[in-house]
PDBQT receptor file of N, H, CA, C and O in Angstrom, charges set to zero:
ATOM      1  N   MET A   1      64.795  79.301  35.081  1.00  0.00    +0.000 N 
ATOM      2  CA  MET A   1      64.056  78.343  34.150  1.00  0.00    +0.000 C 
ATOM      3  C   MET A   1      64.661  78.519  32.784  1.00  0.00    +0.000 C 
ATOM      4  O   MET A   1      64.739  79.635  32.271  1.00  0.00    +0.000 OA
ATOM      5  N   LYS A   2      65.069  77.483  32.222  1.00  0.00    +0.000 N 
ATOM      6  H   LYS A   2      65.006  76.576  32.638  1.00  0.00    +0.000 HD
ATOM      7  CA  LYS A   2      65.495  77.648  30.704  1.00  0.00    +0.000 C 
ATOM      8  C   LYS A   2      64.265  77.859  29.989  1.00  0.00    +0.000 C 
ATOM      9  O   LYS A   2      63.247  77.315  30.415  1.00  0.00    +0.000 OA
ATOM     10  N   ALA A   3      64.219  78.674  28.823  1.00  0.00    +0.000 N 
ATOM     11  H   ALA A   3      65.047  79.116  28.477  1.00  0.00    +0.000 HD
ATOM     12  CA  ALA A   3      63.343  78.959  27.931  1.00  0.00    +0.000 C 
ATOM     13  C   ALA A   3      63.865  78.633  26.560  1.00  0.00    +0.000 C 
ATOM     14  O   ALA A   3      65.007  78.980  26.258  1.00  0.00    +0.000 OA
ATOM     15  N   GLU A   4      63.104  77.993  25.718  1.00  0.00    +0.000 N 
ATOM     16  H   GLU A   4      62.176  77.712  25.963  1.00  0.00    +0.000 HD
ATOM     17  CA  GLU A   4      63.232  78.013  24.166  1.00  0.00    +0.000 C 
ATOM     18  C   GLU A   4      62.383  78.881  23.546  1.00  0.00    +0.000 C 
ATOM     19  O   GLU A   4      61.162  78.832  23.696  1.00  0.00    +0.000 OA
ATOM     20  N   LEU A   5      63.048  79.807  22.743  1.00  0.00    +0.000 N 
ATOM     21  H   LEU A   5      64.040  79.846  22.621  1.00  0.00    +0.000 HD
ATOM     22  CA  LEU A   5      62.180  80.637  21.922  1.00  0.00    +0.000 C 
ATOM     23  C   LEU A   5      61.953  80.222  20.463  1.00  0.00    +0.000 C 
ATOM     24  O   LEU A   5      62.670  79.403  19.888  1.00  0.00    +0.000 OA
ATOM     25  N   ILE A   6      60.874  80.865  19.888  1.00  0.00    +0.000 N 
ATOM     26  H   ILE A   6      60.292  81.530  20.355  1.00  0.00    +0.000 HD
ATOM     27  CA  ILE A   6      60.654  80.463  18.495  1.00  0.00    +0.000 C 
ATOM     28  C   ILE A   6      61.819  80.746  17.728  1.00  0.00    +0.000 C 
ATOM     29  O   ILE A   6      62.779  81.354  18.200  1.00  0.00    +0.000 OA
ATOM     30  N   ILE A   7      61.766  80.341  16.605  1.00  0.00    +0.000 N 
ATOM     31  H   ILE A   7      60.985  79.847  16.221  1.00  0.00    +0.000 HD
ATOM     32  CA  ILE A   7      62.814  80.574  15.626  1.00  0.00    +0.000 C 
ATOM     33  C   ILE A   7      63.148  81.867  15.427  1.00  0.00    +0.000 C 
ATOM     34  O   ILE A   7      64.278  82.165  15.815  1.00  0.00    +0.000 OA
ATOM     35  N   PRO A   8      62.398  82.857  14.861  1.00  0.00    +0.000 N 
ATOM     36  CA  PRO A   8      62.434  84.177  14.323  1.00  0.00    +0.000 C 
ATOM     37  C   PRO A   8      63.169  85.065  15.466  1.00  0.00    +0.000 C 
ATOM     38  O   PRO A   8      63.745  86.117  15.187  1.00  0.00    +0.000 OA
ATOM     39  N   ILE A   9      63.098  84.578  16.678  1.00  0.00    +0.000 N 
ATOM     40  H   ILE A   9      62.630  83.723  16.904  1.00  0.00    +0.000 HD
ATOM     41  CA  ILE A   9      63.744  85.288  18.015  1.00  0.00    +0.000 C 
ATOM     42  C   ILE A   9      64.934  84.686  18.456  1.00  0.00    +0.000 C 
ATOM     43  O   ILE A   9      64.891  83.527  18.868  1.00  0.00    +0.000 OA
ATOM     44  N   GLU A  10      65.949  85.285  18.427  1.00  0.00    +0.000 N 
ATOM     45  H   GLU A  10      65.984  86.227  18.092  1.00  0.00    +0.000 HD
ATOM     46  CA  GLU A  10      67.153  84.510  18.738  1.00  0.00    +0.000 C 
ATOM     47  C   GLU A  10      67.479  84.718  20.315  1.00  0.00    +0.000 C 
ATOM     48  O   GLU A  10      68.066  83.850  20.961  1.00  0.00    +0.000 OA
ATOM     49  N   GLY A  11      67.064  85.894  20.853  1.00  0.00    +0.000 N 
ATOM     50  H   GLY A  11      66.587  86.599  20.328  1.00  0.00    +0.000 HD
ATOM     51  CA  GLY A  11      67.144  86.050  22.343  1.00  0.00    +0.000 C 
ATOM     52  C   GLY A  11      66.507  87.244  22.744  1.00  0.00    +0.000 C 
ATOM     53  O   GLY A  11      66.323  88.193  21.982  1.00  0.00    +0.000 OA
ATOM     54  N   LEU A  12      66.115  87.204  24.114  1.00  0.00    +0.000 N 
ATOM     55  H   LEU A  12      66.265  86.433  24.733  1.00  0.00    +0.000 HD
ATOM     56  CA  LEU A  12      65.483  88.450  24.603  1.00  0.00    +0.000 C 
ATOM     57  C   LEU A  12      66.619  88.804  25.905  1.00  0.00    +0.000 C 
ATOM     58  O   LEU A  12      67.388  87.977  26.396  1.00  0.00    +0.000 OA
ATOM     59  N   HIS A  13      66.514  90.009  26.237  1.00  0.00    +0.000 N 
ATOM     60  H   HIS A  13      65.889  90.681  25.838  1.00  0.00    +0.000 HD
ATOM     61  CA  HIS A  13      67.048  90.597  27.346  1.00  0.00    +0.000 C 
ATOM     62  C   HIS A  13      66.193  91.681  28.131  1.00  0.00    +0.000 C 
ATOM     63  O   HIS A  13      65.615  92.584  27.526  1.00  0.00    +0.000 OA
ATOM     64  N   GLY A  14      66.150  91.560  29.338  1.00  0.00    +0.000 N 
ATOM     65  H   GLY A  14      66.619  90.827  29.830  1.00  0.00    +0.000 HD
ATOM     66  CA  GLY A  14      65.276  92.595  30.095  1.00  0.00    +0.000 C 
ATOM     67  C   GLY A  14      63.696  92.063  30.459  1.00  0.00    +0.000 C 
ATOM     68  O   GLY A  14      63.451  90.857  30.467  1.00  0.00    +0.000 OA
ATOM     69  N   LYS A  15      62.792  92.939  30.719  1.00  0.00    +0.000 N 
ATOM     70  H   LYS A  15      62.991  93.919  30.713  1.00  0.00    +0.000 HD
ATOM     71  CA  LYS A  15      61.496  92.760  31.031  1.00  0.00    +0.000 C 
ATOM     72  C   LYS A  15      60.646  93.041  29.945  1.00  0.00    +0.000 C 
ATOM     73  O   LYS A  15      60.893  93.976  29.184  1.00  0.00    +0.000 OA
ATOM     74  N   LEU A  16      59.637  92.291  29.805  1.00  0.00    +0.000 N 
ATOM     75  H   LEU A  16      59.436  91.531  30.424  1.00  0.00    +0.000 HD
ATOM     76  CA  LEU A  16      58.747  92.320  28.529  1.00  0.00    +0.000 C 
ATOM     77  C   LEU A  16      57.479  93.066  28.754  1.00  0.00    +0.000 C 
ATOM     78  O   LEU A  16      56.865  93.662  27.869  1.00  0.00    +0.000 OA
ATOM     79  N   ARG A  17      57.115  92.984  30.070  1.00  0.00    +0.000 N 
ATOM     80  H   ARG A  17      57.614  92.500  30.789  1.00  0.00    +0.000 HD
ATOM     81  CA  ARG A  17      56.143  93.569  30.793  1.00  0.00    +0.000 C 
ATOM     82  C   ARG A  17      56.010  93.543  32.046  1.00  0.00    +0.000 C 
ATOM     83  O   ARG A  17      56.751  92.639  32.433  1.00  0.00    +0.000 OA
ATOM     84  N   ASP A  18      55.362  94.128  33.139  1.00  0.00    +0.000 N 
ATOM     85  H   ASP A  18      54.760  94.862  32.825  1.00  0.00    +0.000 HD
ATOM     86  CA  ASP A  18      55.288  94.307  34.468  1.00  0.00    +0.000 C 
ATOM     87  C   ASP A  18      54.503  92.747  35.070  1.00  0.00    +0.000 C 
ATOM     88  O   ASP A  18      53.494  92.871  35.764  1.00  0.00    +0.000 OA
ATOM     89  N   ASP A  19      54.919  91.643  34.825  1.00  0.00    +0.000 N 
ATOM     90  H   ASP A  19      55.738  91.542  34.261  1.00  0.00    +0.000 HD
ATOM     91  CA  ASP A  19      54.455  90.202  35.111  1.00  0.00    +0.000 C 
ATOM     92  C   ASP A  19      55.398  89.813  36.290  1.00  0.00    +0.000 C 
ATOM     93  O   ASP A  19      55.069  88.875  37.015  1.00  0.00    +0.000 OA
ATOM     94  N   GLY A  20      56.513  90.470  36.504  1.00  0.00    +0.000 N 
ATOM     95  H   GLY A  20      56.780  91.232  35.915  1.00  0.00    +0.000 HD
ATOM     96  CA  GLY A  20      57.344  89.766  37.585  1.00  0.00    +0.000 C 
ATOM     97  C   GLY A  20      58.449  89.036  37.053  1.00  0.00    +0.000 C 
ATOM     98  O   GLY A  20      59.142  88.530  37.935  1.00  0.00    +0.000 OA
ATOM     99  N   PHE A  21      58.824  88.826  35.894  1.00  0.00    +0.000 N 
ATOM    100  H   PHE A  21      58.261  89.237  35.177  1.00  0.00    +0.000 HD
ATOM    101  CA  PHE A  21      59.658  87.942  35.233  1.00  0.00    +0.000 C 
ATOM    102  C   PHE A  21      60.572  88.920  34.204  1.00  0.00    +0.000 C 
ATOM    103  O   PHE A  21      60.156  89.967  33.707  1.00  0.00    +0.000 OA
ATOM    104  N   TYR A  22      61.843  88.370  34.011  1.00  0.00    +0.000 N 
ATOM    105  H   TYR A  22      62.181  87.520  34.416  1.00  0.00    +0.000 HD
ATOM    106  CA  TYR A  22      62.783  89.149  33.088  1.00  0.00    +0.000 C 
ATOM    107  C   TYR A  22      63.473  87.792  32.261  1.00  0.00    +0.000 C 
ATOM    108  O   TYR A  22      63.418  86.617  32.623  1.00  0.00    +0.000 OA
ATOM    109  N   PHE A  23      64.056  88.285  31.182  1.00  0.00    +0.000 N 
ATOM    110  H   PHE A  23      64.101  89.239  30.887  1.00  0.00    +0.000 HD
ATOM    111  CA  PHE A  23      64.712  87.384  30.301  1.00  0.00    +0.000 C 
ATOM    112  C   PHE A  23      66.370  87.937  30.290  1.00  0.00    +0.000 C 
ATOM    113  O   PHE A  23      66.748  89.108  30.283  1.00  0.00    +0.000 OA
ATOM    114  N   ARG A  24      67.142  86.788  30.289  1.00  0.00    +0.000 N 
ATOM    115  H   ARG A  24      66.834  85.836  30.294  1.00  0.00    +0.000 HD
ATOM    116  CA  ARG A  24      68.510  87.103  30.106  1.00  0.00    +0.000 C 
ATOM    117  C   ARG A  24      69.292  86.036  29.575  1.00  0.00    +0.000 C 
ATOM    118  O   ARG A  24      68.682  84.971  29.668  1.00  0.00    +0.000 OA
ATOM    119  N   LYS A  25      70.608  85.912  28.963  1.00  0.00    +0.000 N 
ATOM    120  H   LYS A  25      71.103  86.777  28.887  1.00  0.00    +0.000 HD
ATOM    121  CA  LYS A  25      71.314  85.050  28.514  1.00  0.00    +0.000 C 
ATOM    122  C   LYS A  25      72.555  84.578  29.451  1.00  0.00    +0.000 C 
ATOM    123  O   LYS A  25      73.404  85.389  29.820  1.00  0.00    +0.000 OA
ATOM    124  N   TYR A  26      72.590  83.419  29.750  1.00  0.00    +0.000 N 
ATOM    125  H   TYR A  26      71.900  82.759  29.450  1.00  0.00    +0.000 HD
ATOM    126  CA  TYR A  26      73.608  82.907  30.664  1.00  0.00    +0.000 C 
ATOM    127  C   TYR A  26      74.318  81.831  30.013  1.00  0.00    +0.000 C 
ATOM    128  O   TYR A  26      73.682  80.847  29.634  1.00  0.00    +0.000 OA
ATOM    129  N   ARG A  27      75.846  81.928  29.805  1.00  0.00    +0.000 N 
ATOM    130  H   ARG A  27      76.362  82.728  30.113  1.00  0.00    +0.000 HD
ATOM    131  CA  ARG A  27      76.387  80.758  29.125  1.00  0.00    +0.000 C 
ATOM    132  C   ARG A  27      75.646  80.086  27.749  1.00  0.00    +0.000 C 
ATOM    133  O   ARG A  27      75.482  78.884  27.536  1.00  0.00    +0.000 OA
ATOM    134  N   GLY A  28      75.287  81.113  26.966  1.00  0.00    +0.000 N 
ATOM    135  H   GLY A  28      75.421  82.089  27.139  1.00  0.00    +0.000 HD
ATOM    136  CA  GLY A  28      74.556  80.750  25.814  1.00  0.00    +0.000 C 
ATOM    137  C   GLY A  28      73.201  80.232  25.907  1.00  0.00    +0.000 C 
ATOM    138  O   GLY A  28      72.620  79.969  24.854  1.00  0.00    +0.000 OA
ATOM    139  N   GLN A  29      72.548  80.027  27.150  1.00  0.00    +0.000 N 
ATOM    140  H   GLN A  29      73.020  80.240  28.005  1.00  0.00    +0.000 HD
ATOM    141  CA  GLN A  29      71.272  79.710  27.373  1.00  0.00    +0.000 C 
ATOM    142  C   GLN A  29      70.585  80.872  27.453  1.00  0.00    +0.000 C 
ATOM    143  O   GLN A  29      71.109  81.966  27.666  1.00  0.00    +0.000 OA
ATOM    144  N   GLN A  30      69.063  80.613  27.239  1.00  0.00    +0.000 N 
ATOM    145  H   GLN A  30      68.638  79.725  27.066  1.00  0.00    +0.000 HD
ATOM    146  CA  GLN A  30      68.270  81.740  27.599  1.00  0.00    +0.000 C 
ATOM    147  C   GLN A  30      67.564  81.432  28.840  1.00  0.00    +0.000 C 
ATOM    148  O   GLN A  30      66.970  80.354  28.877  1.00  0.00    +0.000 OA
ATOM    149  N   ILE A  31      67.530  82.142  29.791  1.00  0.00    +0.000 N 
ATOM    150  H   ILE A  31      68.012  83.018  29.761  1.00  0.00    +0.000 HD
ATOM    151  CA  ILE A  31      66.833  82.187  31.040  1.00  0.00    +0.000 C 
ATOM    152  C   ILE A  31      65.624  82.908  31.317  1.00  0.00    +0.000 C 
ATOM    153  O   ILE A  31      65.340  83.941  30.710  1.00  0.00    +0.000 OA
ATOM    154  N   VAL A  32      64.904  82.408  32.204  1.00  0.00    +0.000 N 
ATOM    155  H   VAL A  32      65.135  81.568  32.697  1.00  0.00    +0.000 HD
ATOM    156  CA  VAL A  32      63.570  83.442  32.423  1.00  0.00    +0.000 C 
ATOM    157  C   VAL A  32      63.700  83.191  34.106  1.00  0.00    +0.000 C 
ATOM    158  O   VAL A  32      63.674  82.098  34.672  1.00  0.00    +0.000 OA
ATOM    159  N   GLN A  33      63.845  84.504  34.720  1.00  0.00    +0.000 N 
ATOM    160  H   GLN A  33      63.867  85.392  34.261  1.00  0.00    +0.000 HD
ATOM    161  CA  GLN A  33      64.004  84.328  36.253  1.00  0.00    +0.000 C 
ATOM    162  C   GLN A  33      62.842  85.559  36.819  1.00  0.00    +0.000 C 
ATOM    163  O   GLN A  33      62.618  86.535  36.103  1.00  0.00    +0.000 OA
ATOM    164  N   ARG A  34      62.361  85.442  37.753  1.00  0.00    +0.000 N 
ATOM    165  H   ARG A  34      62.543  84.649  38.335  1.00  0.00    +0.000 HD
ATOM    166  CA  ARG A  34      61.363  86.129  38.833  1.00  0.00    +0.000 C 
ATOM    167  C   ARG A  34      62.351  87.379  39.042  1.00  0.00    +0.000 C 
ATOM    168  O   ARG A  34      63.552  87.245  39.273  1.00  0.00    +0.000 OA
ATOM    169  N   CYS A  35      61.742  88.514  38.940  1.00  0.00    +0.000 N 
ATOM    170  H   CYS A  35      60.766  88.623  38.752  1.00  0.00    +0.000 HD
ATOM    171  CA  CYS A  35      62.190  89.849  39.403  1.00  0.00    +0.000 C 
ATOM    172  C   CYS A  35      62.548  89.867  40.704  1.00  0.00    +0.000 C 
ATOM    173  O   CYS A  35      61.596  89.297  41.238  1.00  0.00    +0.000 OA
ATOM    174  N   PRO A  36      63.331  90.165  41.581  1.00  0.00    +0.000 N 
ATOM    175  CA  PRO A  36      63.657  90.247  42.999  1.00  0.00    +0.000 C 
ATOM    176  C   PRO A  36      62.604  91.512  43.592  1.00  0.00    +0.000 C 
ATOM    177  O   PRO A  36      62.410  92.547  42.954  1.00  0.00    +0.000 OA
ATOM    178  N   ASP A  37      62.051  91.249  44.771  1.00  0.00    +0.000 N 
ATOM    179  H   ASP A  37      62.209  90.409  45.289  1.00  0.00    +0.000 HD
ATOM    180  CA  ASP A  37      61.067  91.860  45.294  1.00  0.00    +0.000 C 
ATOM    181  C   ASP A  37      61.759  92.654  46.580  1.00  0.00    +0.000 C 
ATOM    182  O   ASP A  37      61.902  92.167  47.702  1.00  0.00    +0.000 OA
ATOM    183  N   ARG A  38      62.160  94.010  46.155  1.00  0.00    +0.000 N 
ATOM    184  H   ARG A  38      62.043  94.405  45.244  1.00  0.00    +0.000 HD
ATOM    185  CA  ARG A  38      62.729  94.702  47.269  1.00  0.00    +0.000 C 
ATOM    186  C   ARG A  38      62.156  95.628  47.792  1.00  0.00    +0.000 C 
ATOM    187  O   ARG A  38      62.789  96.558  48.293  1.00  0.00    +0.000 OA
ATOM    188  N   SER A  39      60.678  95.565  47.788  1.00  0.00    +0.000 N 
ATOM    189  H   SER A  39      60.164  94.810  47.381  1.00  0.00    +0.000 HD
ATOM    190  CA  SER A  39      59.873  96.619  48.264  1.00  0.00    +0.000 C 
ATOM    191  C   SER A  39      59.702  96.734  49.701  1.00  0.00    +0.000 C 
ATOM    192  O   SER A  39      59.156  97.724  50.188  1.00  0.00    +0.000 OA
ATOM    193  N   GLY A  40      60.169  95.710  50.449  1.00  0.00    +0.000 N 
ATOM    194  H   GLY A  40      60.612  94.906  50.053  1.00  0.00    +0.000 HD
ATOM    195  CA  GLY A  40      60.516  95.498  52.054  1.00  0.00    +0.000 C 
ATOM    196  C   GLY A  40      61.827  96.007  52.409  1.00  0.00    +0.000 C 
ATOM    197  O   GLY A  40      62.033  96.417  53.552  1.00  0.00    +0.000 OA
ATOM    198  N   HIS A  41      62.688  96.013  51.561  1.00  0.00    +0.000 N 
ATOM    199  H   HIS A  41      62.521  95.681  50.633  1.00  0.00    +0.000 HD
ATOM    200  CA  HIS A  41      64.145  96.161  51.884  1.00  0.00    +0.000 C 
ATOM    201  C   HIS A  41      64.336  97.359  52.614  1.00  0.00    +0.000 C 
ATOM    202  O   HIS A  41      63.756  98.353  52.177  1.00  0.00    +0.000 OA
ATOM    203  N   ILE A  42      65.088  97.484  53.724  1.00  0.00    +0.000 N 
ATOM    204  H   ILE A  42      65.559  96.676  54.078  1.00  0.00    +0.000 HD
ATOM    205  CA  ILE A  42      65.383  98.534  54.691  1.00  0.00    +0.000 C 
ATOM    206  C   ILE A  42      67.101  98.583  54.377  1.00  0.00    +0.000 C 
ATOM    207  O   ILE A  42      67.799  97.575  54.486  1.00  0.00    +0.000 OA
ATOM    208  N   LYS A  43      67.526  99.639  54.058  1.00  0.00    +0.000 N 
ATOM    209  H   LYS A  43      66.959 100.458  53.969  1.00  0.00    +0.000 HD
ATOM    210  CA  LYS A  43      68.947  99.901  53.769  1.00  0.00    +0.000 C 
ATOM    211  C   LYS A  43      69.724  99.754  54.888  1.00  0.00    +0.000 C 
ATOM    212  O   LYS A  43      69.351 100.300  55.927  1.00  0.00    +0.000 OA
ATOM    213  N   THR A  44      70.834  99.053  54.863  1.00  0.00    +0.000 N 
ATOM    214  H   THR A  44      71.137  98.609  54.020  1.00  0.00    +0.000 HD
ATOM    215  CA  THR A  44      71.735  99.309  56.362  1.00  0.00    +0.000 C 
ATOM    216  C   THR A  44      72.717 100.500  55.974  1.00  0.00    +0.000 C 
ATOM    217  O   THR A  44      72.924 100.957  54.850  1.00  0.00    +0.000 OA
ATOM    218  N   ALA A  45      73.267 100.885  57.187  1.00  0.00    +0.000 N 
ATOM    219  H   ALA A  45      73.099 100.514  58.100  1.00  0.00    +0.000 HD
ATOM    220  CA  ALA A  45      73.919 102.033  57.202  1.00  0.00    +0.000 C 
ATOM    221  C   ALA A  45      75.146 102.174  56.195  1.00  0.00    +0.000 C 
ATOM    222  O   ALA A  45      75.517 103.277  55.796  1.00  0.00    +0.000 OA
ATOM    223  N   LYS A  46      75.755 100.963  55.810  1.00  0.00    +0.000 N 
ATOM    224  H   LYS A  46      75.454 100.067  56.135  1.00  0.00    +0.000 HD
ATOM    225  CA  LYS A  46      76.809 100.906  54.667  1.00  0.00    +0.000 C 
ATOM    226  C   LYS A  46      76.235 101.115  53.293  1.00  0.00    +0.000 C 
ATOM    227  O   LYS A  46      76.933 101.745  52.498  1.00  0.00    +0.000 OA
ATOM    228  N   GLU A  47      75.019 100.658  52.890  1.00  0.00    +0.000 N 
ATOM    229  H   GLU A  47      74.452 100.147  53.535  1.00  0.00    +0.000 HD
ATOM    230  CA  GLU A  47      74.385 100.742  51.811  1.00  0.00    +0.000 C 
ATOM    231  C   GLU A  47      73.902 102.317  51.697  1.00  0.00    +0.000 C 
ATOM    232  O   GLU A  47      73.907 102.853  50.589  1.00  0.00    +0.000 OA
ATOM    233  N   ALA A  48      73.563 102.905  52.647  1.00  0.00    +0.000 N 
ATOM    234  H   ALA A  48      73.559 102.470  53.548  1.00  0.00    +0.000 HD
ATOM    235  CA  ALA A  48      72.828 104.222  52.437  1.00  0.00    +0.000 C 
ATOM    236  C   ALA A  48      74.157 105.140  52.495  1.00  0.00    +0.000 C 
ATOM    237  O   ALA A  48      74.023 106.295  52.090  1.00  0.00    +0.000 OA
ATOM    238  N   GLU A  49      75.213 104.803  52.883  1.00  0.00    +0.000 N 
ATOM    239  H   GLU A  49      75.322 103.865  53.212  1.00  0.00    +0.000 HD
ATOM    240  CA  GLU A  49      76.652 105.496  52.852  1.00  0.00    +0.000 C 
ATOM    241  C   GLU A  49      76.959 105.257  51.487  1.00  0.00    +0.000 C 
ATOM    242  O   GLU A  49      76.951 106.274  50.793  1.00  0.00    +0.000 OA
ATOM    243  N   ASN A  50      77.219 104.227  50.934  1.00  0.00    +0.000 N 
ATOM    244  H   ASN A  50      77.226 103.402  51.498  1.00  0.00    +0.000 HD
ATOM    245  CA  ASN A  50      77.521 104.056  49.637  1.00  0.00    +0.000 C 
ATOM    246  C   ASN A  50      76.768 104.789  48.507  1.00  0.00    +0.000 C 
ATOM    247  O   ASN A  50      77.255 105.325  47.512  1.00  0.00    +0.000 OA
ATOM    248  N   GLN A  51      75.391 104.691  48.899  1.00  0.00    +0.000 N 
ATOM    249  H   GLN A  51      74.995 104.256  49.707  1.00  0.00    +0.000 HD
ATOM    250  CA  GLN A  51      74.500 105.543  47.842  1.00  0.00    +0.000 C 
ATOM    251  C   GLN A  51      74.906 106.940  47.889  1.00  0.00    +0.000 C 
ATOM    252  O   GLN A  51      75.126 107.587  46.865  1.00  0.00    +0.000 OA
ATOM    253  N   LYS A  52      75.018 107.461  49.186  1.00  0.00    +0.000 N 
ATOM    254  H   LYS A  52      74.840 106.935  50.018  1.00  0.00    +0.000 HD
ATOM    255  CA  LYS A  52      75.346 108.818  49.211  1.00  0.00    +0.000 C 
ATOM    256  C   LYS A  52      76.582 109.323  48.476  1.00  0.00    +0.000 C 
ATOM    257  O   LYS A  52      76.648 110.292  47.720  1.00  0.00    +0.000 OA
ATOM    258  N   ARG A  53      77.508 108.517  48.825  1.00  0.00    +0.000 N 
ATOM    259  H   ARG A  53      77.454 107.729  49.439  1.00  0.00    +0.000 HD
ATOM    260  CA  ARG A  53      78.990 108.730  48.131  1.00  0.00    +0.000 C 
ATOM    261  C   ARG A  53      78.855 108.817  46.637  1.00  0.00    +0.000 C 
ATOM    262  O   ARG A  53      79.151 109.781  45.931  1.00  0.00    +0.000 OA
ATOM    263  N   PHE A  54      78.383 107.709  46.283  1.00  0.00    +0.000 N 
ATOM    264  H   PHE A  54      78.142 106.925  46.857  1.00  0.00    +0.000 HD
ATOM    265  CA  PHE A  54      78.047 107.503  44.834  1.00  0.00    +0.000 C 
ATOM    266  C   PHE A  54      77.390 108.712  44.253  1.00  0.00    +0.000 C 
ATOM    267  O   PHE A  54      77.892 109.244  43.263  1.00  0.00    +0.000 OA
ATOM    268  N   ALA A  55      76.301 109.185  44.800  1.00  0.00    +0.000 N 
ATOM    269  H   ALA A  55      75.893 108.753  45.605  1.00  0.00    +0.000 HD
ATOM    270  CA  ALA A  55      75.358 110.811  44.320  1.00  0.00    +0.000 C 
ATOM    271  C   ALA A  55      76.421 111.679  44.090  1.00  0.00    +0.000 C 
ATOM    272  O   ALA A  55      76.702 112.197  43.010  1.00  0.00    +0.000 OA
ATOM    273  N   GLU A  56      77.143 111.848  45.411  1.00  0.00    +0.000 N 
ATOM    274  H   GLU A  56      76.914 111.427  46.289  1.00  0.00    +0.000 HD
ATOM    275  CA  GLU A  56      78.026 113.069  45.382  1.00  0.00    +0.000 C 
ATOM    276  C   GLU A  56      79.023 112.978  44.351  1.00  0.00    +0.000 C 
ATOM    277  O   GLU A  56      79.227 113.961  43.639  1.00  0.00    +0.000 OA
ATOM    278  N   ARG A  57      79.647 111.946  44.194  1.00  0.00    +0.000 N 
ATOM    279  H   ARG A  57      79.481 111.147  44.772  1.00  0.00    +0.000 HD
ATOM    280  CA  ARG A  57      80.854 111.876  43.132  1.00  0.00    +0.000 C 
ATOM    281  C   ARG A  57      80.316 111.655  41.715  1.00  0.00    +0.000 C 
ATOM    282  O   ARG A  57      81.017 112.036  40.778  1.00  0.00    +0.000 OA
ATOM    283  N   TYR A  58      79.164 111.086  41.479  1.00  0.00    +0.000 N 
ATOM    284  H   TYR A  58      78.594 110.776  42.240  1.00  0.00    +0.000 HD
ATOM    285  CA  TYR A  58      78.778 111.130  40.072  1.00  0.00    +0.000 C 
ATOM    286  C   TYR A  58      77.607 111.770  39.652  1.00  0.00    +0.000 C 
ATOM    287  O   TYR A  58      77.234 111.560  38.498  1.00  0.00    +0.000 OA
ATOM    288  N   ALA A  59      76.894 112.587  40.448  1.00  0.00    +0.000 N 
ATOM    289  H   ALA A  59      77.197 112.758  41.385  1.00  0.00    +0.000 HD
ATOM    290  CA  ALA A  59      75.488 113.282  40.332  1.00  0.00    +0.000 C 
ATOM    291  C   ALA A  59      75.975 114.601  39.304  1.00  0.00    +0.000 C 
ATOM    292  O   ALA A  59      76.922 115.344  39.561  1.00  0.00    +0.000 OA
ATOM    293  N   GLY A  60      74.990 114.711  37.940  1.00  0.00    +0.000 N 
ATOM    294  H   GLY A  60      74.221 114.107  37.731  1.00  0.00    +0.000 HD
ATOM    295  CA  GLY A  60      75.536 115.695  37.300  1.00  0.00    +0.000 C 
ATOM    296  C   GLY A  60      76.278 115.430  36.213  1.00  0.00    +0.000 C 
ATOM    297  O   GLY A  60      76.331 116.267  35.311  1.00  0.00    +0.000 OA
ATOM    298  N   ARG A  61      76.951 114.258  36.127  1.00  0.00    +0.000 N 
ATOM    299  H   ARG A  61      76.909 113.578  36.859  1.00  0.00    +0.000 HD
ATOM    300  CA  ARG A  61      78.108 114.133  35.193  1.00  0.00    +0.000 C 
ATOM    301  C   ARG A  61      77.721 113.860  33.938  1.00  0.00    +0.000 C 
ATOM    302  O   ARG A  61      78.306 114.325  32.960  1.00  0.00    +0.000 OA
ATOM    303  N   HIS A  62      76.715 113.094  33.868  1.00  0.00    +0.000 N 
ATOM    304  H   HIS A  62      76.240 112.716  34.662  1.00  0.00    +0.000 HD
ATOM    305  CA  HIS A  62      75.813 112.843  32.665  1.00  0.00    +0.000 C 
ATOM    306  C   HIS A  62      74.552 113.816  32.153  1.00  0.00    +0.000 C 
ATOM    307  O   HIS A  62      73.411 113.657  32.587  1.00  0.00    +0.000 OA
ATOM    308  N   SER A  63      74.790 114.514  31.489  1.00  0.00    +0.000 N 
ATOM    309  H   SER A  63      75.717 114.643  31.136  1.00  0.00    +0.000 HD
ATOM    310  CA  SER A  63      73.496 115.429  30.824  1.00  0.00    +0.000 C 
ATOM    311  C   SER A  63      72.835 114.875  29.671  1.00  0.00    +0.000 C 
ATOM    312  O   SER A  63      73.446 114.293  28.775  1.00  0.00    +0.000 OA
ATOM    313  N   ILE A  64      71.576 115.054  29.690  1.00  0.00    +0.000 N 
ATOM    314  H   ILE A  64      71.079 115.527  30.418  1.00  0.00    +0.000 HD
ATOM    315  CA  ILE A  64      70.809 114.720  28.658  1.00  0.00    +0.000 C 
ATOM    316  C   ILE A  64      71.290 115.156  27.156  1.00  0.00    +0.000 C 
ATOM    317  O   ILE A  64      70.988 114.542  26.133  1.00  0.00    +0.000 OA
ATOM    318  N   ASN A  65      71.938 116.103  27.210  1.00  0.00    +0.000 N 
ATOM    319  H   ASN A  65      72.183 116.601  28.042  1.00  0.00    +0.000 HD
ATOM    320  CA  ASN A  65      72.501 116.805  25.986  1.00  0.00    +0.000 C 
ATOM    321  C   ASN A  65      73.637 116.237  25.594  1.00  0.00    +0.000 C 
ATOM    322  O   ASN A  65      74.096 116.641  24.525  1.00  0.00    +0.000 OA
ATOM    323  N   HIS A  66      74.333 115.238  26.288  1.00  0.00    +0.000 N 
ATOM    324  H   HIS A  66      73.960 114.910  27.155  1.00  0.00    +0.000 HD
ATOM    325  CA  HIS A  66      75.568 114.629  26.042  1.00  0.00    +0.000 C 
ATOM    326  C   HIS A  66      75.664 114.143  24.848  1.00  0.00    +0.000 C 
ATOM    327  O   HIS A  66      76.698 113.577  24.493  1.00  0.00    +0.000 OA
TER     328      HIS A  66
């Protein structure tokens, strides 16, 4: 859904509150979209393998003190 914002606000990005919607810019237009519901999602074997490989490769690289 396209959204028109009031004059002082040029653009929004992300969620404002937990109402199930988020804002983004697409090709210069402000868009409001419903957040995806992945609560019932079950990982496939490939998704779990990719997640494990990512964690092994990148875990601990970025510290808070960085």
